[in-house]
C-alpha positions as CSV (number, residue, x, y, z in Angstrom):
1,M,119.2,70.6,-72.5
2,E,119.5,67.7,-75.0
3,G,118.2,69.9,-77.8
4,L,120.9,72.4,-77.0
5,S,123.6,69.7,-77.0
6,N,122.3,68.4,-80.3
7,A,122.3,71.8,-81.9
8,Y,125.8,72.4,-80.6
9,R,127.0,69.1,-82.1
10,N,125.3,69.9,-85.4
11,L,127.0,73.3,-85.6
12,I,130.5,72.2,-84.6
13,I,130.9,68.7,-85.9
14,P,130.4,69.3,-89.7
15,P,133.1,72.0,-90.0
16,L,135.5,69.9,-88.0
17,T,135.0,66.7,-90.0
18,L,135.2,68.6,-93.3
19,G,138.3,70.6,-92.1
20,I,140.1,67.4,-91.1
21,S,139.2,65.8,-94.4
22,I,140.5,68.8,-96.3
23,F,143.7,68.8,-94.3
24,F,144.5,65.2,-95.3
25,A,143.3,65.8,-98.9
26,L,145.8,68.7,-99.1
27,L,148.5,66.5,-97.6
28,N,147.8,63.8,-100.2
29,L,147.9,66.4,-103.0
30,A,151.3,67.7,-101.8
31,Q,152.6,64.1,-101.6
32,W,151.3,63.5,-105.1
33,V,153.3,66.5,-106.4
34,G,156.3,65.1,-104.5
35,M,155.9,61.6,-106.0
36,T,155.5,63.1,-109.5
37,A,158.8,64.9,-109.0
38,C,160.4,61.7,-107.8
39,L,159.4,60.1,-111.1
40,F,161.4,62.7,-113.0
41,Q,164.2,62.7,-110.4
42,K,166.8,61.1,-112.7
43,R,165.9,63.3,-115.6
44,L,166.1,66.4,-113.5
45,G,169.3,65.3,-111.8
46,A,167.8,66.3,-108.4
47,S,168.5,64.6,-105.1
48,T,165.8,63.8,-102.6
49,G,166.3,66.9,-100.5
50,P,164.9,69.4,-103.1
51,I,162.0,67.0,-103.8
52,R,161.1,66.9,-100.1
53,L,161.4,70.7,-100.0
54,V,159.0,71.0,-103.0
55,T,156.6,68.7,-101.2
56,A,156.7,70.7,-98.0
57,I,156.4,74.0,-99.8
58,T,153.4,72.7,-101.8
59,F,151.7,71.6,-98.6
60,I,152.3,74.9,-96.8
61,S,151.1,76.8,-99.8
62,L,147.9,74.8,-100.0
63,L,147.3,75.4,-96.3
64,L,147.9,79.1,-96.6
65,F,145.5,79.2,-99.6
66,S,142.9,77.7,-97.3
67,F,142.7,80.9,-95.3
68,L,142.2,83.4,-98.1
69,V,138.4,83.2,-98.1
70,K,136.4,84.6,-95.3
71,S,134.1,82.2,-93.5
72,P,130.4,83.0,-93.2
73,L,130.3,81.0,-90.0
74,T,133.3,82.5,-88.2
75,N,132.6,86.1,-89.4
76,S,129.0,86.0,-88.2
77,Y,127.9,88.1,-85.2
78,V,126.5,85.1,-83.3
79,Y,129.8,83.1,-83.7
80,Q,132.0,86.1,-82.7
81,E,129.9,87.2,-79.7
82,E,128.4,84.0,-78.3
83,L,129.9,80.7,-79.6
84,K,133.6,81.6,-79.9
85,Q,133.8,82.6,-76.3
86,S,132.2,79.5,-75.0
87,L,134.3,77.3,-77.3
88,D,137.5,79.0,-76.1
89,E,136.5,78.6,-72.5
90,N,135.4,75.0,-72.6
91,D,138.1,73.6,-75.0
92,Y,140.5,76.1,-76.6
93,F,141.9,73.5,-79.0
94,L,138.4,72.7,-80.3
95,G,137.7,76.4,-80.8
96,V,140.9,77.0,-82.8
97,L,140.3,73.8,-84.8
98,T,136.7,74.8,-85.5
99,T,137.7,78.3,-86.7
100,I,140.5,76.9,-88.9
101,S,138.1,74.3,-90.4
102,A,135.4,76.9,-91.0
103,H,137.8,79.0,-93.0
104,A,139.2,76.1,-95.1
105,V,135.8,74.5,-96.1
106,P,134.5,77.3,-98.3
107,N,137.8,77.8,-100.0
108,W,138.0,74.2,-101.2
109,Y,134.3,73.7,-102.0
110,F,135.0,74.0,-105.8
111,L,137.5,71.1,-105.6
112,S,135.2,68.8,-103.5
113,K,132.2,69.6,-105.8
114,A,134.3,68.7,-108.9
115,C,135.5,65.5,-107.3
116,N,131.9,64.5,-106.4
117,E,130.6,65.3,-109.9
118,Y,133.4,63.9,-112.1
119,V,135.2,61.3,-110.0
120,L,132.3,59.9,-108.0
121,G,129.7,60.5,-110.7
122,G,127.4,62.7,-108.5
123,V,126.8,60.0,-105.9
124,Q,124.6,61.3,-103.1
125,L,125.9,60.2,-99.7
126,K,123.2,59.6,-97.2
127,R,123.1,59.2,-93.5
128,P,123.1,55.5,-92.4
129,Y,120.4,56.3,-89.8
């Protein structure tokens, strides 16, 4: 039973952690766009309302872009027939969050790979245990 629990955690936890990280990365990216617009606020003659609207639209657009790519995990037969049903029965919120995360992760891989290679210098993160 412990092996089954460990396999379940190894299948569910990575998409969740990556999906939550991507969510906050997109939120930070949208806020960066908004703050950049704030820097040019006086030149543009804009009030804070349109700048907040630009920030919100940017964030919503980035979230919608996350769902354009099909996920190999959520589109697989095993996930659809076996795992999705048990996830929805045990914890519906966890099932929805896992599905959303599994769709977002492949779509933003290019950005995370570029950040790892160019910003972090290709650092290999290892497990502490």
